[in-house]
C-alpha positions as CSV (number, residue, x, y, z in Angstrom):
1,M,103.8,-130.1,77.4
2,P,101.3,-129.8,75.2
3,A,102.0,-133.2,73.5
4,Q,100.7,-134.3,76.7
5,H,97.6,-133.0,76.5
6,P,95.9,-135.5,73.9
7,A,97.0,-138.1,76.2
8,R,95.4,-137.2,79.0
9,P,91.4,-138.1,78.2
10,A,93.0,-141.7,77.1
11,A,93.9,-142.1,81.0
12,V,91.6,-140.6,82.8
13,G,88.4,-142.3,81.2
14,S,87.4,-142.8,77.4
15,V,86.5,-140.0,75.5
16,A,83.0,-141.7,74.8
17,T,82.9,-139.8,78.5
18,A,84.5,-136.4,78.5
19,P,83.6,-134.1,80.8
20,V,81.3,-130.9,81.5
21,P,83.5,-128.3,80.5
22,L,83.6,-126.1,83.7
23,P,81.9,-123.6,82.8
24,F,78.7,-125.0,81.6
25,K,78.7,-126.3,85.3
26,I,78.6,-123.8,87.0
27,L,76.0,-122.0,83.8
28,L,73.8,-124.8,85.4
29,L,74.4,-124.7,89.0
30,S,73.6,-120.5,88.9
31,S,70.8,-121.2,86.6
32,A,69.4,-123.7,88.6
33,L,70.0,-121.9,92.2
34,L,68.0,-118.8,90.2
35,L,65.1,-120.6,89.3
36,L,64.5,-122.7,92.7
37,P,62.8,-119.5,95.0
38,G,60.4,-119.4,92.7
39,C,59.2,-122.5,93.8
40,A,58.8,-121.4,96.9
41,A,55.5,-121.1,98.7
42,Q,53.6,-117.9,99.5
43,P,54.3,-116.0,102.4
44,P,51.2,-116.3,104.5
45,A,48.4,-113.2,104.6
46,S,50.4,-110.2,107.2
47,P,47.9,-110.7,110.5
48,G,46.7,-106.9,110.9
49,P,44.2,-104.9,108.6
50,D,45.1,-104.9,104.3
51,P,46.4,-101.6,104.8
52,S,45.3,-101.0,101.2
53,E,41.5,-100.5,102.7
54,P,40.8,-97.1,103.0
55,N,38.8,-97.2,105.7
56,A,40.7,-100.4,107.8
57,R,40.9,-99.0,111.6
58,T,44.3,-98.9,113.1
59,P,45.5,-98.1,116.9
60,R,45.4,-94.3,117.7
61,V,48.9,-92.8,116.7
62,N,50.4,-90.7,120.4
63,Y,53.0,-88.1,120.5
64,R,56.3,-88.4,122.0
65,S,59.3,-85.8,122.2
66,T,62.0,-87.1,120.5
67,V,64.3,-85.4,123.1
68,S,62.3,-85.7,125.8
69,G,64.7,-87.4,128.6
70,Y,67.8,-85.3,127.3
71,T,69.6,-83.4,129.8
72,S,73.2,-81.6,128.9
73,Q,76.2,-83.6,128.1
74,R,78.5,-79.7,129.0
75,P,81.6,-80.0,130.2
76,V,82.1,-78.8,134.2
77,A,84.7,-77.3,135.5
78,P,86.7,-80.9,137.8
79,S,86.0,-81.0,141.3
80,G,88.7,-82.2,143.9
81,W,89.6,-86.3,143.1
82,K,89.0,-86.8,146.7
83,K,85.3,-85.5,146.8
84,Q,84.4,-87.6,143.5
85,N,86.1,-90.9,145.3
86,E,83.5,-90.7,148.2
87,Q,80.5,-89.8,146.0
88,V,81.5,-93.0,144.2
89,A,83.1,-95.4,147.7
90,P,80.7,-98.0,148.5
91,A,78.6,-97.7,151.7
92,P,80.8,-99.3,154.8
93,K,80.1,-102.7,156.4
94,S,78.3,-102.4,159.8
95,G,80.3,-103.9,162.6
96,E,83.9,-102.3,161.0
């Protein structure tokens, strides 16, 4: 098999136009992908007041409890299944 390697470039193309090695292609592509984001436009300025300004006015902060809507979910003793079923059953239609 090694004897076929010298004949390969002659069969594919001339030696003067030898293909670029794959690691070199990967290096060029990765460097281009790393440098392109630097050419992007600057992001727009924030629409609100400058956060570095110490005298900038800010909206008032109201306190809201994080546990205000909490209800206990502790286990309870089971009740009868008929009573439970009647509580969730749809209401009977009028006329039936």
